[in-house]
C-alpha positions in Angstrom: -18.3 3.8 1.4 -16.4 0.8 1.5 -18.7 -0.6 -1.3 -18.3 2.4 -3.4 -14.6 2.3 -3.3 -14.6 -1.4 -4.3 -17.0 -0.6 -7.2 -15.1 2.1 -8.4 -12.0 0.2 -8.0 -13.3 -2.7 -9.9 -14.5 -0.3 -13.1 -10.8 1.5 -12.9 -9.4 -1.7 -13.5 -11.8 -2.7 -16.0 -11.0 0.6 -17.8 -7.2 0.2 -17.4 -7.0 -3.0 -18.8 -9.0 -2.4 -22.0 -6.4 0.7 -22.9 -3.9 0.0 -25.4 -0.3 -0.6 -24.2 1.4 2.7 -23.6 2.5 4.9 -20.7 0.9 7.7 -18.7 2.1 10.4 -16.7 0.6 11.5 -13.5 -0.9 14.6 -15.4 -2.5 12.5 -17.9 -4.5 10.3 -15.4 -7.9 10.9 -14.4 -8.1 12.3 -11.3 -10.4 9.5 -10.1 -7.9 6.9 -11.4 -5.1 8.7 -10.0 -6.2 9.1 -6.5 -7.4 5.0 -6.4 -4.0 3.8 -7.4 -2.5 6.6 -4.9 -4.4 4.8 -2.5 -3.0 1.3 -3.6 0.4 2.0 -3.3 0.0 4.1 -0.2 -1.1 0.5 1.8 2.7 -0.8 0.6 4.3 2.9 1.4 2.7 3.3 4.8 3.8 -0.5 5.5 7.4 0.5 4.7 7.7 -2.6 2.5 11.1 -2.8 1.3 12.6 -3.4 -2.3 11.9 -7.1 -3.5 11.7 -8.3 -7.2 9.2 -11.4 -8.1 11.9 -13.6 -9.5 14.2 -13.8 -6.3 13.4 -15.4 -3.4 11.4 -13.1 -1.0 11.8 -13.4 3.0 9.0 -14.4 4.7 9.4 -11.4 6.7 8.5 -8.9 4.3 4.9 -10.4 3.8 4.5 -10.7 7.6 5.5 -7.5 8.4 3.3 -5.9 6.0 0.4 -7.7 7.0 0.9 -6.6 10.7 1.3 -3.2 9.8 -1.4 -3.1 7.3 -3.8 -4.3 10.0 -2.3 -2.2 12.8 -2.9 0.9 10.4 -6.3 0.1 8.5 -7.8 -2.7 10.7 -8.2 -1.5 14.3 -11.7 -2.5 14.5 -10.1 -6.1 13.8 -7.7 -6.3 16.0 -7.6 -7.6 19.7 -7.4 -5.1 22.6 -4.8 -7.0 24.7 -4.1 -4.4 27.4 -3.3 -0.8 27.7 0.0 -1.1 26.0 -0.6 -4.0 23.6 -2.6 -4.5 20.4 -3.2 -8.3 19.1 -3.1 -8.9 15.1 -4.5 -11.9 14.4 -2.5 -14.3 12.6 -5.4 -15.1 9.7 -5.7 -11.5 9.2 -1.9 -11.2 8.6 -2.4 -14.1 5.9 -5.3 -12.6 4.2 -3.8 -9.2 4.0 -0.7 -10.5 2.2 -2.7 -12.7 -0.2 -5.2 -9.5 -1.0 -2.1 -7.1 -1.8 0.5 -9.6 -3.0 -1.5 -12.5 -4.1 0.4 -14.8 -2.3 -0.7 -17.5 0.4 1.5 -17.9 3.5 1.7 -19.7 6.4 2.3 -16.8 9.0 5.1 -17.1 11.7 6.8 -14.8 13.6 9.3 -12.5 12.1 12.4 -10.8 13.2 10.3 -7.8 14.0 7.0 -9.2 15.1 6.7 -12.3 17.2 3.9 -14.6 17.0 2.4 -16.1 20.2 -1.1 -18.1 20.5 -2.1 -16.8 16.8 -1.6 -13.0 17.7 1.3 -10.6 17.1 1.7 -8.3 19.6 2.1 -4.8 18.6 2.8 -1.7 21.1 0.0 1.0 21.0 2.3 3.8 19.6 0.6 7.4 18.8 2.0 10.5 17.1 3.6 8.2 14.1 4.4 10.5 11.0 2.1 10.0 7.9 3.6 8.2 4.8 1.9 7.9 1.6 2.5 7.4 -2.3 1.6 9.4 -5.3 1.7 8.0 -8.7 4.4 9.3 -11.1 4.3 6.8 -14.4 1.4 4.0 -15.1 2.3 1.6 -18.1 0.1 -0.6 -19.7 2.3 -3.5 -21.1 -0.4 -5.6 -22.1 -1.4 -9.3 -21.0 -2.4 -8.0 -17.3 0.8 -6.7 -16.5 1.2 -3.1 -15.3 4.4 -1.1 -14.4 5.4 2.1 -13.8 7.1 4.6 -10.5 5.7 6.1 -7.4 6.8 8.6 -5.0 6.7 8.3 -1.3 6.1 11.3 1.1 6.4 11.4 4.7 4.4 14.1 6.9 3.9 14.8 10.5 1.1 12.8 12.6 -0.4 16.2 12.7 -0.6 16.4 8.7 -4.1 17.8 7.3 -3.7 18.1 3.7 -4.6 16.3 0.7 -2.4 13.3 0.2 -3.1 13.7 -3.3 -1.9 17.2 -3.8 1.0 18.9 -5.1 4.1 20.7 -3.2 2.7 24.1 -4.1 -0.7 23.3 -3.0 0.7 22.1 0.5 3.0 25.2 0.8 0.2 27.4 0.2 -2.2 25.7 2.7 -0.1 24.8 5.5 3.7 26.3 4.8 4.7 24.8 8.4 4.2 21.3 7.5 4.9 20.2 4.0 5.6 16.5 3.4 8.9 15.4 2.0 9.5 13.4 -0.6 11.6 10.3 1.2 11.7 7.4 -1.9 11.2 6.7 -5.4 10.0 3.0 -6.3 9.6 1.2 -9.5 6.8 -1.1 -9.5 5.1 -4.3 -11.5 1.7 -5.2 -10.7 -0.9 -7.9 -12.2 -4.1 -8.6 -11.7 -5.2 -10.8 -8.6 -5.2 -14.2 -8.8 -8.7 -14.7 -7.1 -9.8 -11.4 -8.3 -9.6 -10.0 -11.7 -11.0 -6.5 -10.2 -8.3 -6.2 -8.1 -4.4 -5.6 -8.5 -1.3 -7.3 -6.8 2.4 -6.1 -6.2 5.1 -8.4 -7.8 8.1 -5.8 -8.1 8.8 -3.3 -5.7 12.3 -1.8 -6.2 13.8 1.4 -4.7 15.5 3.9 -7.2 
């Protein structure tokens, strides 16, 4: 499944790279393309990444907190089971996540939220957290390997089982008692990864 996703994402990037400069709204995107972009941006939404812009100094905490949360949400199989109360997130896993999604090499250190001890970030084993996801609203091919646009960020209950690529009418029809709430909108800029031209990295993320 993972290899299939990587293959499809690579094909998507090649296709979008070949398109002429211009903008496409959500309804104009192919369904598969739309869903893959939703998934990419959901990595930042679910990790609660705060606004940053490429030309400003970005605090190390922004990257460290993303790396820790990303691993906590998506890579439990690679975490250390420290005890009944804590997971250990590996320092190198945080650095790898930052490079993969931001294209930046960092030397991970303690952040204000997550302390680094013996190359592990200790994170409480929480349960019942809500579901946060993103949906692409507008996708602009600016040319020269740069894409911009906007996304919406949605929040739902921990028990949400609806389609994260769905619409409000669909959610209301399927589970009117558990409809996701629109909590933010962001503008973004992405470029091709410095190490893998078949992947994107995020360089701007600004709440509107």
